[in-house]
Every structure is written in structure tokens, then in C-alpha cells.
C-alpha positions as CSV (number, residue, x, y, z in Angstrom):
1,M,-14.9,387.0,170.6
2,K,-11.5,388.3,171.4
3,P,-8.7,386.7,169.2
4,I,-6.4,384.3,170.9
5,W,-2.7,385.2,170.7
6,S,-1.0,382.9,173.1
7,I,-1.1,379.2,173.8
8,N,-1.6,380.2,177.5
9,D,-5.0,381.8,176.5
10,I,-6.4,378.5,175.2
11,D,-9.1,376.9,177.4
12,L,-9.6,373.2,176.6
13,T,-12.6,372.8,178.9
14,P,-15.5,371.4,176.8
15,K,-17.7,374.1,175.4
16,S,-20.7,374.7,177.7
17,G,-23.9,373.2,176.2
18,K,-22.1,371.7,173.1
19,K,-23.0,368.1,172.3
20,Y,-19.9,366.5,170.8
21,W,-20.6,364.0,168.0
22,K,-19.8,360.6,169.3
23,N,-20.7,358.7,166.2
24,C,-19.0,355.3,166.6
25,H,-21.2,353.0,164.6
26,R,-18.8,352.9,161.6
27,E,-15.2,351.6,161.4
28,W,-12.8,353.7,159.4
29,R,-12.6,351.2,156.6
30,E,-16.3,351.8,156.0
31,E,-15.8,355.4,155.0
32,F,-15.7,356.9,151.6
33,I,-13.7,360.2,151.8
34,Y,-14.1,363.2,149.7
35,F,-11.0,365.4,149.6
36,L,-11.3,369.0,148.5
37,L,-9.2,372.2,148.4
38,V,-11.3,374.8,150.1
39,D,-10.3,377.5,147.7
40,R,-11.2,375.4,144.7
41,F,-14.5,373.7,145.5
42,H,-17.1,376.4,145.6
43,D,-17.6,380.1,146.4
44,D,-20.5,381.8,148.2
45,N,-22.6,382.2,145.0
46,I,-25.6,380.0,144.4
47,R,-24.9,378.5,141.1
48,K,-26.3,375.8,138.7
49,P,-24.3,373.1,137.1
50,M,-23.6,373.2,133.4
51,N,-25.8,371.1,131.2
52,K,-22.8,369.1,129.7
53,P,-20.1,367.1,131.5
54,A,-17.2,369.3,132.8
55,L,-14.2,367.1,131.9
56,H,-12.1,370.2,132.6
57,G,-12.1,372.3,135.7
58,F,-12.3,376.1,135.6
59,G,-9.4,378.5,135.6
60,N,-6.4,379.2,133.4
61,Q,-2.8,378.9,134.6
62,D,-2.5,382.5,135.8
63,Q,-5.8,382.3,137.7
64,L,-5.0,379.0,139.4
65,K,-1.7,380.3,140.8
66,K,-3.7,382.7,142.9
67,F,-6.6,382.7,145.4
68,C,-9.8,381.8,143.5
69,G,-12.5,382.5,146.1
70,G,-13.6,379.2,147.4
71,T,-15.2,379.4,150.9
72,L,-16.5,377.3,153.8
73,R,-20.0,378.7,153.0
74,G,-19.6,377.3,149.4
75,I,-19.0,373.9,150.9
76,I,-22.0,374.2,153.3
77,N,-24.3,375.2,150.4
78,N,-23.2,372.1,148.4
79,L,-22.8,369.4,151.0
80,D,-25.7,367.5,149.4
81,Y,-23.6,367.1,146.3
82,I,-20.9,365.3,148.3
83,S,-23.3,363.2,150.3
84,S,-25.3,362.2,147.2
85,L,-22.1,360.9,145.6
86,G,-22.0,358.4,148.5
87,C,-19.2,360.0,150.5
88,T,-19.3,359.5,154.2
89,A,-16.4,361.7,155.2
90,L,-15.0,365.1,154.2
91,W,-11.3,365.9,154.2
92,L,-10.7,369.7,154.0
93,S,-7.4,371.2,153.0
94,P,-5.7,373.4,155.7
95,L,-8.0,376.2,156.8
96,F,-5.9,378.3,159.2
97,E,-4.7,381.8,158.3
98,N,-2.0,381.6,155.6
99,N,0.6,383.9,154.1
100,P,-1.3,386.3,151.8
101,E,0.2,384.8,148.6
102,S,-0.9,381.3,149.5
103,Y,-4.2,379.7,148.5
104,H,-3.5,376.1,149.3
105,G,-3.3,376.4,153.1
106,Y,0.1,374.8,153.8
107,A,1.8,378.2,154.6
108,I,0.3,378.8,158.1
109,Q,0.7,382.2,159.8
110,N,-1.9,381.7,162.6
111,Y,-2.8,378.3,164.0
112,L,-5.6,379.7,166.0
113,A,-7.7,381.4,163.4
114,V,-9.6,380.4,160.2
115,D,-8.2,382.2,157.2
116,K,-10.7,385.1,156.6
117,R,-10.7,384.4,152.9
118,F,-12.4,381.1,153.6
119,G,-14.8,382.3,156.3
120,T,-15.0,382.2,160.1
121,K,-14.7,379.8,162.9
122,E,-18.5,379.9,163.1
123,D,-18.7,378.9,159.4
124,L,-16.4,375.9,160.1
125,E,-18.5,374.9,163.1
126,E,-21.7,375.1,161.1
127,L,-20.1,373.0,158.3
128,V,-19.1,370.3,160.7
129,D,-22.5,370.3,162.4
130,R,-24.3,370.1,159.0
131,A,-22.0,367.3,157.9
132,H,-22.8,365.4,161.1
133,K,-26.5,365.7,160.4
134,L,-25.8,364.0,157.1
135,D,-23.9,361.3,158.9
136,M,-20.6,362.5,157.5
137,R,-17.3,362.8,159.4
138,V,-15.1,365.8,158.9
139,F,-11.2,365.7,158.8
140,L,-8.9,368.7,158.8
141,D,-5.5,368.7,157.0
142,V,-2.9,369.8,159.6
143,V,0.7,371.0,159.0
144,L,3.0,370.1,161.9
145,H,6.4,369.9,160.1
146,H,6.6,373.6,159.1
147,S,5.1,377.0,159.3
148,G,4.5,379.5,156.5
149,N,7.2,381.9,155.1
150,N,7.0,383.9,158.3
151,W,10.7,384.9,158.6
152,F,13.7,385.3,156.4
153,Y,17.4,384.4,156.1
154,P,20.0,387.1,155.8
155,D,19.5,389.5,152.9
156,D,16.2,387.7,152.3
157,Q,18.1,385.2,150.1
158,P,17.3,381.5,149.7
159,Y,19.6,379.4,151.8
160,Y,20.1,375.7,151.0
161,Y,20.9,372.7,153.2
162,Y,24.7,372.4,153.7
163,N,26.2,369.7,155.9
164,G,23.7,370.3,158.7
165,A,24.8,373.9,159.2
166,T,22.4,376.2,161.1
167,F,21.8,379.6,159.6
168,P,20.7,382.8,161.4
169,L,17.1,384.1,161.3
170,A,17.4,387.6,160.0
171,G,13.9,388.9,160.8
172,W,10.2,388.4,160.9
173,R,8.0,389.3,158.0
174,S,5.2,390.6,160.2
175,D,5.1,392.4,163.5
176,D,2.3,390.2,164.8
177,R,2.8,386.9,163.1
178,P,3.1,383.9,163.6
179,I,0.5,383.0,166.1
180,P,0.6,381.7,168.8
181,I,3.2,384.3,169.8
182,E,5.3,381.5,171.4
183,L,6.3,380.5,167.9
184,R,8.2,383.8,167.5
185,D,11.3,382.2,168.9
186,P,14.2,381.5,166.4
187,E,15.3,378.5,168.5
188,L,12.1,376.6,167.6
189,Y,13.0,376.4,163.9
190,G,15.6,374.1,162.2
191,R,17.1,377.0,160.2
192,K,18.9,374.5,157.9
193,G,18.0,376.0,154.6
194,Q,15.9,374.5,151.8
195,I,15.9,370.8,151.1
196,R,17.5,369.8,147.7
197,N,17.3,366.0,148.1
198,F,14.0,364.9,149.7
199,D,15.3,361.4,150.1
200,A,18.5,362.2,151.9
201,Y,18.7,361.8,155.7
202,P,18.9,364.0,157.8
203,E,18.4,366.7,155.1
204,T,14.8,365.7,154.4
205,R,13.9,365.9,158.1
206,E,15.8,369.1,159.0
207,G,15.5,371.3,155.9
208,D,12.8,373.7,154.7
209,F,10.2,373.0,152.0
210,Q,11.2,375.8,149.7
211,D,10.3,379.0,151.5
212,L,8.2,377.3,154.2
213,K,10.1,377.2,157.5
214,S,10.6,373.9,159.2
215,F,10.2,373.4,163.0
216,R,12.8,371.6,164.9
217,M,12.2,367.9,164.6
218,D,14.8,366.5,167.0
219,D,14.3,365.5,170.6
220,S,15.6,368.8,172.1
221,P,13.6,370.7,174.7
222,E,12.9,373.3,172.0
223,A,11.4,370.7,169.6
224,R,9.2,369.3,172.4
225,Y,8.0,372.8,173.2
226,V,7.0,373.3,169.6
227,Q,5.1,370.0,169.7
228,D,3.3,371.1,172.9
229,I,2.3,374.3,171.2
230,L,0.9,372.5,168.2
231,I,-0.9,369.9,170.3
232,G,-2.6,372.6,172.2
233,C,-3.7,374.5,169.0
234,H,-5.2,371.4,167.4
235,C,-6.9,370.2,170.6
236,Y,-8.5,373.7,170.6
237,W,-10.0,373.0,167.2
238,I,-11.5,369.7,168.3
239,K,-13.1,371.4,171.2
240,E,-14.3,374.4,169.2
241,V,-15.8,372.8,166.1
242,D,-16.1,369.1,166.8
243,V,-13.9,367.7,164.0
244,D,-13.5,363.9,163.7
245,G,-9.9,363.5,162.6
246,F,-6.7,365.0,161.2
247,R,-4.7,364.2,158.1
248,L,-1.0,364.8,159.0
249,D,1.0,366.5,156.3
250,A,4.6,365.4,155.4
251,V,4.8,362.6,158.0
252,K,8.0,361.2,156.4
253,H,9.8,364.5,157.3
254,M,8.8,364.5,160.9
255,G,10.6,363.0,163.8
256,E,9.3,359.7,165.2
257,G,8.8,361.3,168.7
258,A,7.0,364.3,167.2
259,I,4.4,362.0,165.4
260,S,4.0,359.8,168.4
261,R,3.5,362.6,171.0
262,F,1.1,364.5,168.8
263,C,-1.1,361.4,168.0
264,S,-1.1,360.2,171.6
265,H,-2.1,363.6,173.1
266,I,-4.7,364.3,170.4
267,R,-6.4,360.9,170.7
268,E,-6.4,361.3,174.5
269,Y,-8.1,364.7,174.3
270,A,-10.6,363.4,171.8
271,Y,-11.4,360.6,174.2
272,S,-12.0,363.1,177.0
273,L,-14.8,364.6,174.8
274,G,-16.3,361.2,174.2
275,K,-14.9,361.0,170.6
276,K,-13.6,357.4,170.7
277,N,-12.9,357.0,167.0
278,F,-10.8,360.1,166.2
279,F,-9.1,359.3,162.9
280,L,-5.4,360.1,162.4
281,F,-3.9,359.4,159.0
282,G,-0.7,360.6,157.4
283,E,0.9,361.6,154.1
284,L,3.8,359.2,153.6
285,V,5.5,358.9,150.3
286,G,7.8,355.9,150.1
287,S,8.2,352.1,149.9
288,E,6.0,349.4,151.4
289,E,8.8,348.7,153.8
290,L,8.6,352.2,155.1
291,Y,4.8,351.9,155.3
292,N,4.9,348.9,157.5
293,K,6.6,350.9,160.2
294,Y,3.8,353.4,160.4
295,I,0.4,351.7,159.8
296,G,-1.7,350.8,162.7
297,P,-2.0,352.9,165.9
298,K,-0.3,350.2,168.0
299,T,2.6,349.5,165.6
300,T,5.9,350.0,167.4
301,V,9.2,351.2,166.1
302,S,12.6,351.3,167.9
303,V,14.1,354.8,168.2
304,D,17.4,355.1,170.0
305,G,16.7,351.8,171.8
306,Q,13.2,352.9,172.9
307,N,10.0,351.3,171.5
308,I,7.4,354.0,170.6
309,Y,4.0,354.0,168.9
310,Y,3.5,356.3,165.9
311,G,-0.2,356.3,166.7
312,L,-1.4,356.7,163.2
313,N,-4.6,354.8,162.2
314,S,-3.7,354.9,158.5
315,V,-1.5,356.4,155.8
316,L,-2.2,357.4,152.2
317,D,-1.6,354.5,149.8
318,F,1.0,356.0,147.5
319,P,2.3,352.5,146.3
320,L,-1.2,351.7,144.9
321,Y,-1.5,355.2,143.4
322,H,1.7,354.8,141.4
323,I,0.5,351.5,139.9
324,L,-3.2,351.6,139.4
325,A,-3.8,354.3,136.8
326,D,-1.8,352.7,134.0
327,V,-3.4,349.3,134.7
328,I,-6.9,350.7,134.5
329,K,-6.1,352.6,131.3
330,G,-4.7,349.4,129.7
331,K,-1.2,350.9,129.5
332,A,0.5,348.5,131.9
333,S,0.3,344.8,132.8
334,P,-1.4,344.2,136.1
335,E,1.6,342.1,137.3
336,R,2.9,344.8,139.7
337,L,-0.6,345.4,141.0
338,I,-1.1,341.6,141.6
339,E,2.4,341.4,143.3
340,R,1.4,344.2,145.6
341,Y,-1.7,342.3,146.9
342,Q,0.3,339.1,147.1
343,S,2.8,340.8,149.3
344,L,0.0,342.0,151.6
345,H,-1.1,338.4,151.9
346,A,2.4,337.3,152.7
347,N,2.5,339.9,155.5
348,A,-0.8,338.5,156.8
349,L,-2.4,341.8,155.9
350,G,-4.5,340.5,153.0
351,R,-7.4,340.0,155.4
352,G,-10.2,342.5,155.4
353,E,-8.6,344.2,158.5
354,F,-6.0,345.7,156.2
355,G,-8.6,348.1,155.1
356,E,-8.1,349.9,158.4
357,F,-4.5,350.8,157.6
358,L,-4.5,352.5,154.1
359,V,-6.4,355.3,152.5
360,T,-6.5,354.6,148.8
361,F,-6.7,357.2,146.0
362,L,-6.4,357.7,142.2
363,D,-5.1,361.3,142.2
364,N,-4.3,364.1,144.6
365,H,-3.4,367.8,144.8
366,D,0.4,367.7,144.4
367,Q,1.6,364.4,142.9
368,V,5.0,364.4,144.5
369,G,7.9,363.6,142.2
370,Q,6.2,364.2,138.9
371,S,7.6,366.9,136.6
372,I,4.5,366.9,134.5
373,K,1.4,367.1,136.5
374,H,-1.9,365.6,135.5
375,R,-5.0,364.0,137.0
376,F,-6.3,360.5,136.6
377,G,-8.8,361.9,134.1
378,K,-6.0,362.8,131.7
379,D,-6.4,360.6,128.6
380,A,-9.1,358.6,130.4
381,T,-12.6,357.7,129.2
382,E,-15.7,357.9,131.4
383,E,-15.6,354.2,131.6
384,Q,-12.0,354.1,132.9
385,I,-12.7,356.8,135.5
386,I,-15.7,354.8,136.7
387,A,-13.6,351.6,136.8
388,G,-10.8,353.4,138.7
389,V,-13.0,354.7,141.4
390,G,-15.0,351.5,141.4
391,F,-11.7,349.5,142.0
392,L,-11.0,351.7,145.1
393,L,-14.6,351.3,146.4
394,C,-14.4,347.5,146.1
395,A,-10.8,346.8,147.0
396,L,-9.1,346.8,150.4
397,G,-8.6,350.2,152.1
398,T,-10.5,353.3,152.8
399,P,-11.3,354.9,149.4
400,C,-10.8,358.6,148.9
401,I,-11.8,360.6,145.8
402,Y,-10.2,363.9,145.0
403,Y,-12.8,366.7,144.1
404,G,-13.6,366.8,140.4
405,T,-12.6,363.3,139.6
406,E,-16.3,362.4,139.6
407,Q,-16.6,365.0,136.8
408,G,-13.6,363.8,134.8
409,F,-11.2,366.7,135.6
410,D,-8.0,366.1,133.7
411,G,-5.6,368.9,134.8
412,S,-2.3,368.8,133.0
413,G,0.8,371.0,133.2
414,E,4.1,371.6,134.9
415,D,2.7,373.4,138.0
416,D,0.7,372.1,140.9
417,S,-2.0,374.7,140.2
418,T,-3.0,372.8,137.0
419,I,-4.3,369.9,139.1
420,R,-6.1,372.2,141.4
421,E,-8.9,373.5,139.1
422,T,-12.0,375.2,140.5
423,M,-15.4,373.6,140.4
424,F,-17.0,377.0,140.0
425,N,-16.8,379.2,136.9
426,L,-14.3,382.0,137.4
427,E,-15.7,383.9,134.4
428,D,-19.2,384.2,135.7
429,Q,-21.2,383.8,139.0
430,A,-23.9,381.5,137.7
431,T,-22.4,378.1,136.8
432,N,-20.4,375.3,138.3
433,A,-19.4,371.7,137.5
434,L,-21.4,370.1,140.3
435,N,-23.4,368.0,137.8
436,K,-25.2,365.2,139.6
437,S,-26.8,363.8,136.4
438,G,-23.6,362.8,134.5
439,K,-22.7,359.2,133.9
440,M,-19.6,359.2,136.1
441,Y,-21.2,360.8,139.1
442,Q,-24.2,358.5,138.8
443,S,-22.1,355.4,138.4
444,I,-19.8,356.2,141.3
445,S,-22.8,357.0,143.5
446,Q,-24.3,353.6,142.6
447,I,-21.1,351.7,143.4
448,A,-20.7,353.7,146.7
449,S,-24.2,352.7,147.6
450,L,-23.4,349.0,147.0
451,R,-20.3,349.3,149.2
452,K,-22.3,351.1,152.0
453,Q,-24.8,348.2,152.0
454,S,-22.3,345.4,151.7
455,S,-20.3,344.0,154.6
456,V,-18.3,341.9,152.1
457,L,-16.9,345.0,150.3
458,K,-15.9,346.6,153.6
459,F,-14.7,343.7,155.7
460,G,-14.0,340.8,153.4
461,H,-10.7,339.2,152.4
462,M,-9.4,340.2,149.0
463,H,-8.1,337.7,146.4
464,M,-6.8,338.4,142.9
465,R,-8.5,335.9,140.6
466,K,-7.1,333.6,137.9
467,L,-8.6,333.7,134.4
468,S,-8.9,331.3,131.4
469,T,-10.0,331.5,127.8
470,D,-10.8,327.7,127.6
471,G,-12.0,326.8,131.1
472,V,-9.0,324.5,131.5
473,N,-5.8,326.5,131.8
474,F,-6.0,329.3,134.4
475,H,-3.5,332.0,135.1
476,L,-3.3,335.5,136.5
477,P,-3.4,338.2,133.8
478,E,-0.1,339.1,132.2
479,C,-0.8,341.6,129.5
480,A,-1.9,345.2,129.5
481,K,-5.2,344.8,127.7
482,C,-6.9,342.0,129.6
483,L,-9.5,341.1,132.1
484,L,-8.6,342.2,135.7
485,A,-10.6,340.3,138.4
486,F,-10.6,340.1,142.1
487,S,-13.0,338.9,144.9
488,R,-13.9,340.1,148.3
489,V,-14.9,337.1,150.5
490,L,-16.6,337.2,153.9
491,F,-17.3,333.7,155.2
492,D,-19.5,332.1,152.5
493,Q,-20.3,335.4,150.8
494,E,-18.4,336.5,147.7
495,I,-18.4,339.6,145.5
496,V,-16.5,339.4,142.2
497,V,-15.2,342.5,140.5
498,V,-14.1,342.3,136.9
499,F,-12.9,345.0,134.4
500,N,-11.9,344.7,130.8
501,T,-8.9,347.0,130.6
502,S,-8.9,346.9,126.7
503,P,-10.3,350.1,125.2
504,E,-10.9,348.2,121.9
505,E,-11.5,344.5,122.3
506,E,-14.4,342.5,123.7
507,R,-13.2,339.6,125.8
508,E,-14.9,336.3,126.8
509,E,-13.1,334.5,129.7
510,Y,-13.7,332.2,132.6
511,V,-13.1,333.8,136.1
512,T,-12.3,331.8,139.1
513,V,-14.7,332.0,142.1
514,K,-14.6,330.8,145.7
515,Q,-14.7,327.0,145.9
516,Q,-18.0,325.9,147.5
517,P,-20.3,322.8,147.4
518,I,-21.8,323.1,143.9
519,E,-25.5,323.3,143.7
520,K,-27.8,322.8,140.8
521,K,-28.8,326.4,140.7
522,R,-25.8,328.2,142.0
523,Y,-25.4,331.6,140.3
524,Y,-23.7,335.0,140.5
525,K,-25.9,338.0,140.0
526,F,-24.9,341.3,138.4
527,L,-25.0,344.1,140.9
528,F,-23.4,346.7,138.6
529,G,-22.4,346.9,134.9
530,G,-24.6,344.1,133.7
531,S,-27.9,342.3,134.1
532,G,-29.2,338.9,135.0
533,K,-27.2,335.9,136.4
534,V,-24.4,333.7,135.4
535,K,-24.1,330.0,136.4
536,V,-21.2,328.6,138.3
537,L,-19.3,326.0,136.4
538,E,-16.8,323.4,137.5
539,N,-13.9,321.5,136.0
540,T,-14.1,317.7,135.6
541,E,-11.9,317.1,138.6
542,G,-14.1,319.3,140.8
543,T,-11.0,321.3,141.9
544,R,-11.9,324.6,140.5
545,Q,-15.1,326.6,140.1
546,F,-15.6,329.6,137.8
547,I,-18.1,331.8,135.9
548,K,-18.0,332.7,132.2
549,L,-18.2,336.4,131.4
550,H,-18.3,338.3,128.1
551,L,-17.3,341.9,128.6
552,K,-17.3,344.8,126.2
553,P,-14.3,347.1,126.0
554,M,-13.8,348.9,129.3
555,Q,-16.8,347.2,130.9
556,F,-16.7,347.2,134.7
557,V,-18.9,344.7,136.5
558,I,-19.7,343.6,140.0
559,L,-21.4,340.3,140.8
560,S,-22.5,338.6,144.0
561,N,-23.3,335.0,145.1
562,Q,-25.7,336.3,147.7
563,F,-28.9,337.8,146.4
564,K,-32.7,337.6,146.7
565,E,-34.7,336.2,143.9
């Protein structure tokens, strides 16, 4: 097939004979997303997992700063590993042709071609088709704020943002890039120099991400033209390979109009193919106040006196990410975590519907703002990793797991590459870390299966639960090493999730449950982490009901009041 060079060469007529996947039986809050870096998941070789838990990914610091050899074919060959973990959606890092020195995908040269190092467009189409046969959705990571390092400033020197000054484009790094060729226009780029303060407006919106070159993000005709080009390119990929959603990179740094126009046009085109549930979620690092402006496809924001829709279904839950790890590891009191969910209730978002608006996660591929990088697995036990992922699977939101977390990867260092280990051995062609028999993988798979079968865990209200050591005085937990408990409630059904955050001490406490007419034989049954049943108790006034639990250090349990004898 002849390569496409111009946006004018794109034909968005549905492919003849192609049956587009119109899987609409699941809401987005029902998904369990697996996020992977294509270059780091698996290569083309057929490998076997090591006999022992990985705990560390493969690759030293020098190796991980370069392309490592992961491919689309490697993902295709190991889709069962992801599906068996219980994941129902796959989020792929950017796939389009990148600058040669880039492995991560965020330095795009050509928006109309798959990077040859990863494979072909046909490989991507096959991957999506096979995922669909496993009832898995596929999301692509898309970069709309900037292109790769495709041109240079005078003398090829770094230029920095200075009072909004516009600098000249001195030349292009390649005679035939970027693609589409319409992007070879200096007026389509901000040309403001590199951002030094990512929280300063308008610098954070106008400047470059290091050597990556920002597009214009204002409301000029040139900015709108860029948006039209990018909309056409990404509609092309929906048409060609039948993907089910996009994760939008760097949403905070994009103009409101740019986000709104892209989401609106993309969703409309997906509808035209019968894809009614196309998922659009964004990377947004900031406060809850900032989040409230973006979440929900029909949330409006006033821009220059005009109300617009952002059009995003969801955003990544960075506020939870910054809190949860230390709580699970017994390093911080759960007070901030509890306050977060209390604030959601105050905003009338504590209902189960809130799960539509946030994608929750424990770790990711860049960890913005951290000088020392490390994954959740750093200084974590197997039990803590299980509890961390288990919390996401049982709490509000759409849970997302970063590749390797299920194997305990702990990457640590001063560079992003250290948290981007490979799951395949770079020293030989025979082994990988895709171990399905390990405790972490098996436990996460079991909890994911519970979630898949449970309407309560997907749609129920969420309530942080009070605890007591004597069955009389109840309070929310206030210390770092304690029991952490919450419930999901759907009508008269309740699932209770409890974790002993202490790595050293057993704890015996009473946990509040939903108030219901007490019955002689009312029990909660263990679904995970324990066996048998516990009886519902009641205080003398009949104003509070609770169960008594005795948990070992770092024991994570799930119980339900609805079960078959």
C-alpha cells in the first residue's frame, strides 16, 4: 500500500468488508486496563517465564535509555497473559513513527505510519482484532500537544520561554518529515522555547517539552488548522484498525478549544462507524479543583464567555496516586485518603457513577514531579502489592495496572528509563517475566474475577468505614499502621474491603457495616483473603451494626453479605 503523505490523501470512508467492533455491553467503569510501553513489554521471540518471581524488570540504565526491541507481534503472542490477569482493556503507548533516538513514542515524526521498529499497520490491526476476540478493548496513547524534535532553533541551541517571545524556526531535521506534509509550516508551532515552569500560565501551555516542539494552542486559524490535521489523522486510525479509545497526553497543556474540538469530532466519527462507546481519557496532573472542570463528557467550562464541553469521559486519578502508596505501605495515616473520598461525597460524586470519571492507578511511566523515580513495588512486599491493586479493583474508578506491577517490578533511579524496565530478558532470547503462577499475578487475577462478576464492585456507592477495638467507640482510622476499611453498597448488597496496613502487628477490630434489619443468621462471607463467615453484631441501642475481624499483618480481605450457602 502506497504511504500517505498528505492529509488530503486520507479517505475516511469505512473500509470495505470490515466489521467494526460495536461492543457496547460494558460501561467504562467496568473495565480493568492494562497499560504497557510497546518497546518494553515483549519482543518477537517466543520465550518462557523464569521459574522465580521477577521483582525486577530486565535492563540496566544504559540499555533502558535506548530502544530495547519490544514489538506489536510480541504483544499479540502474549495477549493471553494480559487477559488471564483479568484485564478487559489494553492501553498502548504511542505507536506512530518517532524520532530515531526515541523509544517511548512521544516524539512523533509521522502521524500516519506505525513505527517500523514496532511493526506494521497490519500488525496493529491484527492485535486489535485478536484483543476483540478476547473481549478486550484497545486504546491508543495519542500526542496532540507537540510533535517530535523535527526542527531546530537558530544554531541548533536550546531556547527557553521568555515573556512569550516567538523565536524563529531555523530549519527542519529531515527533508521528508514531519508527516502529514501540512505540518511542515513554521506558523503551526508555538516556537516559544522550552518550558521551565510547568505550573506557570501561559508558559505551560505555549512552551516546548524539552526538545519536543509544541503546536499552537491558541484560537488562531493556524491552531485550528493543526487541530483539523490531527483530527483527520486519528480518525484514520479508528477507520483502519478499529481501536476503541484514545488516551490524550498532556491535557493540562492544551487549549480548551483544542481538547473540545478533538473529542467532539473523534466521538462523532466513531459514532458514524457504529462505535457508540469510544473512550476518551486524559492525562491531567493537578488539584481536584482542576479535575472537576474536565471530568464527564458533558461537563461545561466557560472560556472567553463561551460555554464549551471538554468532551473527555475520564482523566487519570493523580490525586489518588499521590496518596495511596504510602497508606498501603503503612507509612502514612489514611486521613488524606479518607478526606479525598469524603470530598467526593460532598460533591455528590461519591455515588457509583463516579467510577465513570476517573482512571485509577498505582504507578506509571513518568511520575511527573518526582526527582527520584521508583515504582510502587519499591520497598513493597507481595502482600502490599496485592492490597494496592486490590484497592483499585474494589474502589471507585476504572482501575489501571502498569505492566510489570503484577510481577513486583520496583524500578528506582533518577531517570524515567528506570521505571520502564523490559519484561523480556535483554541478555538472552529465551526468558521473560510473564509468570502466571506467582502469588501476585494469581491474587490480582482472582480479585479481578470477583470484580468482573460483581455489580456491587463496579456500580455501588463507596463508604469509608469506622472501626473500634471494643465494639463501643467507633472512629475512622488515624494512624499509619491500622485497619483500613471501606464498603461498596448497591441497594441491599454490600461488599466490605479491609486491609491491615501494619507489616508487623496482628489486629483485631470491629468494622462497621451497612445498617439493615438484623436477622438471626446474618453473616458476611469471605470472598478473598480468608475463609468461612463472620456474624453481624449490633450495639445495645441497635444503632450500629458491625463485624469482628482478626487480621494478620498485611492481610487483605474481601467479604460479602450476599452469597449462596
